[in-house]
Every structure is written in structure tokens, then in C-alpha cells.
C-alpha positions as CSV (number, residue, x, y, z in Angstrom):
1,R,29.1,93.7,-2.7
2,P,25.4,94.3,-1.8
3,L,23.2,96.4,-4.0
4,A,21.7,98.4,-1.1
5,P,21.0,98.2,2.6
6,P,20.2,96.3,4.7
7,F,23.3,94.2,4.7
8,A,25.8,92.8,7.2
9,R,29.6,92.5,6.8
10,L,30.8,89.5,8.7
11,A,34.1,89.3,10.5
12,D,35.7,87.4,7.5
13,G,34.6,90.1,5.1
14,T,31.7,88.2,3.6
15,Y,28.6,90.4,2.9
16,L,25.1,89.1,3.6
17,F,22.2,91.0,2.2
18,Q,18.5,90.9,1.6
19,T,16.3,91.3,4.6
20,A,14.8,87.8,4.6
21,N,18.3,86.3,4.3
22,L,19.6,88.4,7.2
23,V,16.6,87.4,9.4
24,M,17.3,83.7,8.8
25,Y,21.0,84.0,9.4
26,V,20.5,85.9,12.7
27,G,17.8,83.4,13.7
28,E,20.1,80.5,13.1
29,L,22.8,82.2,15.2
30,G,20.3,82.6,18.0
31,G,19.0,79.1,17.8
32,L,15.6,80.3,16.6
33,V,15.5,78.4,13.3
34,P,14.8,74.6,13.5
35,A,17.1,72.1,11.8
36,A,14.2,69.8,10.6
37,P,13.5,70.6,6.9
38,V,9.7,71.0,7.2
39,A,9.9,73.1,10.4
40,R,12.7,75.3,8.7
41,A,10.5,75.7,5.7
42,A,7.6,76.8,8.0
43,V,9.8,79.5,9.5
44,Q,10.9,80.6,6.0
45,Q,7.3,80.9,5.0
46,V,6.6,83.3,7.8
47,V,9.7,85.4,6.9
48,M,8.6,85.5,3.2
49,T,5.0,86.4,4.2
50,V,6.3,89.3,6.3
51,M,8.5,90.4,3.3
52,D,5.3,90.3,1.1
53,L,3.6,92.5,3.7
54,V,6.5,95.0,3.7
55,S,6.5,95.1,-0.1
56,E,2.7,95.8,-0.2
57,V,3.1,98.6,2.4
58,H,5.9,100.1,0.4
59,D,3.7,100.0,-2.7
60,T,1.1,102.1,-1.0
61,H,3.5,105.0,-1.1
62,H,4.7,104.4,-4.6
63,P,1.6,103.0,-6.5
64,T,2.5,104.5,-9.8
65,S,6.3,104.3,-9.9
66,T,9.2,103.9,-7.5
67,A,11.0,106.5,-9.6
68,L,8.5,109.2,-8.6
69,F,8.3,111.0,-5.3
70,Y,5.4,110.3,-3.0
71,E,4.1,113.8,-3.5
72,D,4.0,113.3,-7.3
73,Q,1.6,110.3,-6.8
74,K,-0.2,111.3,-3.6
75,P,-3.8,110.9,-4.9
76,A,-3.1,107.3,-6.1
77,A,-1.1,106.6,-2.9
78,L,-4.0,107.6,-0.7
79,E,-6.4,105.4,-2.6
80,K,-3.9,102.5,-2.6
81,A,-3.4,102.9,1.1
82,R,-7.2,102.9,1.8
83,V,-7.7,99.7,-0.2
84,F,-4.7,98.1,1.5
85,R,-5.9,98.9,5.0
86,A,-9.4,97.7,4.3
87,A,-8.7,94.6,2.3
88,R,-5.1,93.3,2.4
89,L,-3.8,94.2,5.9
90,P,-6.5,92.4,7.8
91,K,-5.8,89.2,5.7
92,F,-2.0,89.4,6.4
93,L,-2.6,90.0,10.2
94,F,-5.2,87.2,10.4
95,H,-2.8,84.8,8.7
96,L,0.2,85.7,10.8
97,E,-1.8,85.5,14.0
98,Q,-3.1,82.1,13.1
99,T,0.4,80.9,12.2
100,L,1.8,82.1,15.5
101,A,-1.0,80.4,17.4
102,T,-0.6,77.0,15.7
103,R,3.0,76.6,14.6
104,G,4.8,75.8,17.9
105,E,7.9,77.0,19.7
106,Y,9.7,78.5,16.7
107,M,6.9,80.8,15.9
108,C,6.4,82.3,19.4
């Protein structure tokens, strides 16, 4: 059983979970993931980079502790979000744009 969403329950009762795993599974079903090992790894790198981005965005709302409410750490969250927008987000976007522009059909 999955720990938390997102997850998918397949027709045979199998559960798949973890966002990156679900993206790869659905991509394979749709013919969007290449069979060649190096090309497949390149697709996985993009998925993992996006997951890193999502994690950093989440951390801007909970910079002190995920056990605390946003309101309880709002001053630290505002500063973390400011630094993220100024320093980290442009790097992620530049990297992803470059990857999409240079990696071929599976990245478009």
C-alpha cells in the first residue's frame, strides 16, 4: 500500500506510487519513453530534475519544518521564497529549456 498520494491502482490491484515513477509508467504506456538505455536515462534525468524543482518549491513554504503550519514560519518562508525566485528558479528553468531544446523527440 502507498504511503500517500499520488498513487495509481492498476486493474490487477497493483499499486504504483511516487510521482516520478507514475510519470515514467504513464510515459511508457503512451510511447513517450525511449527503449534505448541512454535515451531512457535522459528522460529519467528530466523527471528527476522536475522532482527536485517541486521539492525546492515545497521547501519555500516549509523552510523550518514540515511539521509546522505555513503561518507559523511565514517570515522564514517569505525569505526562502525570495531567494528561490532570485537564485534557484532561473537556474532550473534555464536548464530545462536547454534540455528541451537539445534532447530530441522524447523531450518535446
